[in-house]
Steps between C-alpha positions, in 0.01 A plus 500: 500500500182527702171496293194590708174314464310760284770485234536116524112465474497733195765284320327177598158618387642631175665152429204312626229652279717496195593139548141406566364679199782368256464155656119509440534606142800276420331203689174549318663517161734203543245296691248556234735399218623193688141396581387559136804301373445208737138493404586506131751225543236274648593534865198704605500345847855624556436848370437666841825341628709630206324841516576532880867396454546753214338766703735436794805509268370831359484652845875471562626736231189711559597561857866568416385765246262651773791511735738657252251773410421578871874526577551720205222720623619519855880485467555884476338541847693195639819640378414840653437317848838327474675823410340668803626209725854479355759649742704784346830321543405207282652517145262368226646208312429657169760765580786264568734457206768242433837662515699180380770584240391411148765240452435300824281203477409527881130529590413842647400345827858377558651836396273688762576234764881544470498873437503594870808276590 
């Protein structure tokens, strides 16, 4: 599948701004909580360190959420691109059905591999 630069840039930007926004909010909240707890526990000199580590940790699931939402938003147009580029003689995998007899305990892949012999 060939994805051209305008579509790739749109997907990237969609994921980037979502990940940055969610990371900023999540990092601020977890960093503030960790800094407050460190200060409250008597480790006020370590509060910035704990806050920074918590902020970095929050950015990982935040970026994953941003990527998921960006792909969900752009997936229909990516599927359309893939369908336009699929040759007409290719059979979609979803249309293949297992034709193994019900009493056999042989995987479908072996049944299809030996069917042409």
